[in-house]
C-alpha positions as CSV (number, residue, x, y, z in Angstrom):
1,M,58.7,128.7,-80.4
2,T,62.5,128.6,-80.9
3,L,65.3,129.9,-78.9
4,A,68.5,130.9,-80.4
5,P,71.6,129.6,-78.6
6,T,73.5,132.1,-76.6
7,L,77.2,131.6,-76.9
8,P,79.7,132.8,-74.3
9,A,82.2,135.5,-75.3
10,G,84.9,133.9,-77.4
11,G,83.1,130.5,-77.3
12,S,82.2,128.3,-80.2
13,A,79.1,126.5,-81.4
14,A,80.5,123.3,-80.0
15,A,80.4,124.8,-76.5
16,W,76.7,125.2,-76.5
17,Q,75.0,122.7,-74.3
18,G,71.4,123.5,-75.0
19,S,68.8,126.0,-73.6
20,S,68.3,126.6,-70.0
21,V,66.2,124.2,-67.9
22,P,63.2,126.7,-67.7
23,A,63.3,127.3,-71.4
24,Q,63.4,123.6,-72.2
25,L,60.5,123.0,-69.8
26,L,58.5,125.8,-71.4
27,I,59.1,124.6,-74.9
28,L,58.3,120.9,-74.1
29,T,55.2,121.8,-72.2
30,G,54.0,124.0,-75.1
31,R,54.6,121.1,-77.4
32,S,52.4,118.8,-75.3
33,V,49.7,121.4,-75.0
34,R,49.6,121.9,-78.8
35,A,49.3,118.2,-79.2
36,H,46.2,118.2,-77.0
37,L,44.7,121.1,-78.9
38,S,45.3,119.5,-82.3
39,H,42.9,116.7,-81.4
40,R,39.9,118.9,-81.1
41,R,37.2,116.2,-81.1
42,A,39.0,114.1,-78.4
43,L,39.5,117.3,-76.4
44,V,35.8,118.2,-76.5
45,L,34.8,114.7,-75.5
46,S,37.3,114.7,-72.6
47,M,35.8,117.9,-71.4
48,L,32.2,116.5,-71.5
49,Q,33.0,113.2,-69.9
50,P,33.1,114.5,-66.3
51,V,29.8,116.3,-66.8
52,F,28.1,113.0,-67.9
53,M,29.6,111.3,-64.8
54,L,28.2,114.0,-62.6
55,L,24.7,113.7,-64.1
56,L,24.7,109.9,-64.0
57,L,26.1,109.4,-60.5
58,S,24.1,112.3,-58.9
59,Q,20.9,110.8,-60.3
60,V,21.6,107.1,-59.7
61,F,23.1,107.3,-56.2
62,G,21.2,110.4,-55.2
63,S,17.9,108.6,-55.6
64,I,18.9,105.7,-53.3
65,V,21.3,107.1,-50.8
66,D,20.1,107.4,-47.2
67,R,20.7,111.0,-46.3
68,G,20.9,110.1,-42.7
69,H,24.4,108.8,-43.4
70,L,25.5,112.1,-44.9
71,P,26.6,115.2,-42.9
72,E,23.7,117.1,-41.5
73,G,22.1,119.4,-44.0
74,V,24.2,118.2,-46.9
75,G,22.5,117.0,-50.1
76,Y,24.0,114.2,-52.1
77,L,25.1,116.4,-55.0
78,D,27.1,118.6,-52.7
79,Y,28.5,115.5,-51.0
80,L,29.4,113.9,-54.4
81,L,30.9,117.0,-56.2
82,P,34.3,117.2,-54.2
83,A,34.9,113.5,-54.6
84,L,34.0,113.6,-58.3
85,L,36.7,116.3,-58.7
86,V,39.3,113.9,-57.5
87,T,38.0,110.8,-59.4
88,T,37.7,112.9,-62.6
89,G,41.5,113.5,-62.5
90,I,42.3,109.8,-62.7
91,G,41.2,109.6,-66.3
92,P,43.7,112.3,-67.6
93,S,46.4,110.7,-65.4
94,V,45.9,107.4,-67.2
95,A,45.8,109.2,-70.6
96,S,49.1,110.9,-69.7
97,G,50.7,107.4,-69.4
98,I,49.2,106.2,-72.6
99,G,50.3,109.3,-74.4
100,L,53.8,108.7,-73.2
101,V,53.8,105.1,-74.6
102,R,52.6,106.4,-78.0
103,D,55.3,109.0,-78.1
104,M,57.9,106.3,-77.3
105,D,56.4,104.0,-80.1
106,N,56.2,106.7,-82.8
107,G,59.7,107.9,-82.4
108,A,58.9,111.3,-80.9
109,V,60.8,110.5,-77.7
110,A,63.8,109.1,-79.6
111,R,64.0,112.3,-81.7
112,L,63.9,114.5,-78.6
113,R,66.6,112.4,-76.9
114,T,69.0,113.3,-79.7
115,L,68.8,116.9,-78.6
116,P,70.6,118.5,-75.6
117,I,67.5,118.1,-73.3
118,H,67.4,117.0,-69.7
119,T,65.6,113.7,-69.8
120,P,63.4,114.2,-66.8
121,L,62.0,117.4,-68.3
122,L,60.2,115.3,-71.0
123,L,58.2,113.7,-68.3
124,L,57.7,116.8,-66.2
125,A,56.5,118.8,-69.3
126,R,53.9,116.1,-70.1
127,S,52.7,116.1,-66.5
128,L,52.2,119.8,-66.5
129,A,50.5,119.9,-69.9
130,D,48.1,117.2,-68.7
131,L,47.5,119.1,-65.5
132,L,46.3,122.1,-67.5
133,R,43.8,119.9,-69.4
134,T,42.7,118.5,-66.1
135,A,42.2,121.9,-64.5
136,A,40.0,122.9,-67.5
137,Q,37.9,119.7,-67.0
138,L,37.4,120.4,-63.3
139,A,36.5,124.0,-63.9
140,I,33.8,123.0,-66.4
141,L,32.5,120.3,-63.9
142,V,32.2,122.9,-61.1
143,V,30.4,125.4,-63.4
144,V,27.9,122.8,-64.6
145,A,27.2,121.6,-61.1
146,V,26.6,125.1,-59.8
147,V,24.8,126.6,-62.7
148,A,22.8,123.7,-64.2
149,L,22.3,121.4,-61.2
150,D,22.1,124.1,-58.5
151,A,24.9,122.7,-56.3
152,R,25.3,124.9,-53.3
153,P,28.0,123.6,-51.0
154,A,28.3,125.4,-47.7
155,G,31.9,126.5,-48.3
156,G,30.7,128.7,-51.3
157,T,33.1,129.8,-54.0
158,P,36.2,130.0,-51.8
159,G,35.6,126.5,-50.6
160,L,35.1,125.1,-54.1
161,L,38.2,127.0,-55.4
162,A,40.3,125.6,-52.6
163,A,39.0,122.1,-53.3
164,L,39.8,122.5,-57.0
165,L,43.3,123.6,-56.2
166,L,43.9,120.7,-53.8
167,T,42.5,118.3,-56.5
168,C,45.0,119.6,-59.0
169,A,47.9,119.0,-56.7
170,V,46.6,115.4,-55.9
171,V,46.0,114.7,-59.6
172,W,49.5,115.9,-60.6
173,A,50.9,113.5,-58.0
174,M,48.8,110.6,-59.3
175,T,50.0,111.3,-62.9
176,W,53.5,110.2,-61.9
177,I,52.2,106.8,-61.0
178,F,50.9,106.3,-64.5
179,L,53.9,107.8,-66.2
180,A,56.0,105.3,-64.2
181,L,53.8,102.4,-65.4
182,A,54.0,103.6,-69.0
183,A,57.8,104.0,-68.9
184,W,58.1,100.5,-67.4
185,L,55.5,98.7,-69.5
186,R,56.1,100.5,-72.8
187,S,52.9,99.0,-74.3
188,A,49.6,100.8,-74.8
189,E,47.7,97.6,-74.4
190,A,49.5,96.6,-71.2
191,M,49.1,100.1,-69.9
192,Q,45.4,100.1,-70.4
193,S,45.0,96.8,-68.6
194,A,47.2,98.0,-65.7
195,A,45.2,101.2,-65.6
196,Y,42.0,99.3,-64.9
197,L,43.7,97.3,-62.1
198,V,44.8,100.6,-60.5
199,T,41.9,103.0,-61.1
200,F,39.0,100.8,-60.0
201,P,40.3,100.2,-56.4
202,L,41.3,103.9,-56.2
203,M,37.9,105.1,-57.2
204,F,35.6,102.6,-55.4
205,A,37.6,101.5,-52.4
206,S,37.5,105.0,-51.1
207,S,35.2,107.6,-49.6
208,A,34.1,108.8,-53.0
209,F,30.5,107.8,-53.3
210,V,29.5,106.7,-49.7
211,P,30.9,107.3,-46.2
212,V,33.7,104.9,-45.4
213,D,31.9,103.6,-42.3
214,R,29.1,102.3,-44.5
215,L,31.4,100.0,-46.5
216,P,32.1,96.3,-45.6
217,G,34.8,95.9,-43.0
218,W,37.5,94.7,-45.3
219,L,36.7,97.5,-47.8
220,Q,37.0,100.0,-45.0
221,I,40.6,99.0,-44.5
222,L,41.4,99.5,-48.1
223,A,39.6,102.8,-48.2
224,R,41.6,104.1,-45.2
225,L,44.8,103.1,-46.9
226,N,43.8,104.7,-50.2
227,P,45.6,108.0,-50.7
228,L,42.6,109.4,-52.7
229,S,40.4,109.0,-49.6
230,Y,42.5,111.6,-47.9
231,A,42.2,114.0,-50.8
232,M,38.4,113.4,-51.0
233,D,37.9,114.0,-47.3
234,A,39.9,117.2,-47.4
235,A,38.1,118.4,-50.6
236,R,34.8,117.8,-48.9
237,A,35.8,119.6,-45.7
238,L,36.9,122.6,-47.8
239,S,33.8,122.7,-50.0
240,L,31.2,121.9,-47.4
241,D,32.8,124.1,-44.7
242,L,33.3,121.1,-42.4
243,P,36.0,120.9,-39.7
244,L,39.3,120.5,-41.5
245,G,41.5,119.2,-38.8
246,T,44.5,117.5,-40.2
247,R,42.8,116.4,-43.4
248,L,44.4,119.0,-45.6
249,W,47.9,118.1,-44.4
250,A,47.2,114.4,-44.7
251,A,46.1,114.9,-48.3
252,L,49.1,117.0,-49.2
253,G,51.5,114.7,-47.4
254,T,50.3,111.5,-49.1
255,S,50.3,113.3,-52.4
256,L,53.9,114.4,-51.9
257,L,54.9,110.9,-51.1
258,V,53.2,109.6,-54.2
259,A,54.7,112.3,-56.4
260,V,58.3,111.7,-55.1
261,A,58.0,107.9,-55.4
262,G,56.2,108.0,-58.7
263,S,58.6,110.6,-60.3
264,A,61.7,108.6,-59.2
265,A,60.3,105.4,-60.6
266,A,59.2,107.1,-63.8
267,V,62.6,108.7,-64.5
268,W,64.4,105.4,-63.7
269,A,62.1,103.4,-66.0
270,F,62.2,106.1,-68.7
271,R,66.0,106.0,-68.8
272,R,66.2,102.2,-69.3
273,P,67.5,101.2,-72.7
274,V,65.0,99.8,-75.2
275,T,65.3,96.0,-75.3
């Protein structure tokens, strides 16, 4: 997709300062989406990975969990599904950072920087393209859970849809953390190591797989400080038709703080000169 420059009346080619911000964002996002679609095998595997996690975790933990610790009348699969929506989004967030490092290494970013493009749009376009891929993964996960595993959360389709939309907002916010790490580290190997250090506490020091009050005391503190715990609690309340209270606002508020801090750090690190 190319856009012909529009020159003002009586202007010259030298006066053109590039396409509009929306046009640039659309083109750059389309570029990132096409890059995902060009790697078909990797795309298929990424779509299947959440399904394998759902099958594995629902069978392993579902066979040993004490249902007395779950909300009344809620099966473990229904309890797990909202949290798995959130944890599934961590993988694409990490991949977004690694993809940025690769683009910086292979010269793609350097070439784009020679064009009249607003620098932050390079990061924003990548985050939006990865969000589309994540949304597809989450939709497949929900369909498999409902159709193949007979998940029947009390919130029904509206509750699941609301939980999915909330998850997309949270995942998009988390993506900025990994984009910031990528722009700062500028090394795929270092990025992968840092990702492990970040993702494991986010996933397991949370309310994802068991209620927080069943965790050891010190881990309960970490879980209550974990921004993903707020997202999981809100997603569960929506999908299981539980009292929502302030959970939704807590999830959206913490995600907004993460997005603002992460995007500011990512843009600052991305603009640093290569040393």
